[in-house]
C-alpha positions in Angstrom: 55.1 4.1 78.4 57.3 7.4 77.9 55.9 10.8 78.5 56.3 13.5 75.9 59.3 15.1 77.8 61.1 11.9 77.9 60.5 11.3 74.4 61.9 14.8 73.6 65.0 14.3 75.5 65.8 10.8 73.8 64.6 11.9 70.2 67.4 12.6 67.8 68.0 13.0 63.9 69.2 9.8 62.5 72.5 10.4 60.5 72.5 6.7 58.9 69.9 3.9 58.4 70.3 0.2 58.5 68.7 -0.8 55.4 68.0 -4.2 56.7 65.3 -2.8 59.2 62.1 -2.1 57.7 59.1 0.0 59.3 56.2 -2.6 59.8 53.0 -1.9 57.4 50.8 -1.4 61.0 53.4 1.1 62.1 53.8 3.1 59.0 49.8 3.4 58.8 49.9 4.6 62.5 52.4 7.2 61.4 50.2 8.5 58.6 47.4 8.5 61.0 49.4 11.0 63.1 50.0 13.1 60.0 46.1 13.0 59.4 45.5 14.2 62.8 48.5 16.8 62.9 47.1 20.1 64.2 47.2 23.3 62.1 45.9 27.0 62.5 42.2 26.9 62.2 42.5 23.2 61.1 43.3 24.5 57.4 45.5 21.3 56.7 46.9 23.1 54.1 49.3 20.2 52.9 49.8 17.3 50.6 51.9 14.1 51.7 53.6 11.7 49.4 54.9 8.5 50.6 57.4 6.1 49.3 59.4 3.0 50.1 60.4 1.2 46.9 63.7 1.9 45.3 62.0 3.4 42.3 60.2 5.9 44.7 63.5 6.8 46.3 65.0 7.4 42.7 62.6 9.9 41.8 62.7 11.8 45.2 66.3 11.9 44.9 66.2 14.4 42.4 65.0 16.9 45.0 67.5 16.1 47.8 70.8 17.9 48.8 73.5 15.4 47.9 74.9 15.2 51.5 71.2 13.7 52.4 71.1 11.2 49.7 72.5 8.3 51.8 69.6 8.8 54.5 67.1 8.4 51.4 69.0 5.4 50.0 69.2 3.6 53.4 65.5 4.5 55.0 62.7 2.0 54.9 60.1 4.7 54.2 59.7 8.5 53.3 57.2 11.1 53.6 57.4 14.1 51.6 55.1 17.0 52.9 54.1 19.7 50.5 52.6 22.9 51.6 49.7 24.0 49.6 50.1 27.2 47.4 46.4 28.0 47.6 43.1 26.5 49.1 40.0 27.2 47.2 36.4 27.0 48.4 36.0 23.3 47.6 38.8 22.4 49.6 38.0 24.6 52.6 34.3 23.3 52.2 35.6 19.8 52.3 37.5 20.2 55.5 34.3 21.5 57.2 32.4 18.7 55.7 34.9 16.2 57.1 34.7 17.8 60.4 30.9 17.7 60.4 30.9 14.0 59.4 33.4 13.4 62.4 30.7 14.7 64.9 32.7 17.9 65.9 29.8 20.2 65.7 26.8 20.0 68.0 25.0 22.9 66.1 25.0 24.1 62.5 25.5 27.7 63.7 28.9 26.5 65.5 29.7 24.7 62.2 29.3 27.8 60.1 31.1 29.9 62.6 34.1 27.7 62.4 34.0 27.5 58.5 33.7 31.5 58.2 36.8 31.7 60.7 39.0 29.4 58.6 38.0 31.3 55.4 38.9 34.5 57.3 42.3 33.4 58.1 43.3 31.6 54.7 41.9 34.8 53.2 43.8 37.3 55.3 47.1 35.4 54.7 46.5 35.8 51.0 45.9 39.3 51.5 49.1 39.9 53.7 50.8 38.3 50.8 52.2 35.7 53.2 50.2 32.5 52.4 52.9 30.2 51.2 55.1 31.0 54.3 51.9 30.5 56.4 51.1 27.0 55.1 54.9 26.0 55.1 54.8 26.9 58.7 51.6 24.8 59.1 53.3 22.1 57.4 56.2 22.1 59.6 53.8 21.5 62.5 52.7 18.2 60.7 56.3 17.2 60.1 57.0 17.7 64.0 54.2 15.6 65.0 55.3 12.8 62.5 59.0 13.0 63.9 57.6 12.8 67.7 55.2 10.1 66.6 57.9 8.2 65.2 60.1 8.6 68.2 57.3 7.6 70.4 57.4 4.1 68.4 61.0 3.7 68.6 61.3 4.7 64.8 64.3 6.6 63.6 63.6 9.6 61.6 65.4 12.6 60.0 63.8 15.8 58.8 65.0 16.9 55.3 64.3 19.8 53.4 64.4 19.7 49.5 65.4 22.0 46.8 
């Protein structure tokens, strides 16, 4: 098994894809699980992920892709669109805490409540500072990085592309 440093040395941004090669369903599900588990500040998870692999899905996403990147979308097996949230409400934050609790992350309710309060404080702090969208975008880049390195660890080529 390669270590992270070796993967970092060998990872590259793919310029052209062989459209005859496809990511297996099992490997794609593993990549989605890597995304689900990606870290974020105070575990706020301020993102949405959309996936596609069909020609119809590619045609839809091509409208947001700079012209020089169109061949990468046309030739890829699968793509993931990572979107940063522009707001997180109480319901969303409560759902994050509930999922953590269901996953057994907290040995005591007081710890769960403290973490929830901390997450809400940092989310609200960025709203008050006026940099919430930038903050969530940076968190989403962390998820993208996890995805890129996860793909590299599996021998799957990848390309980060920003849309318009």
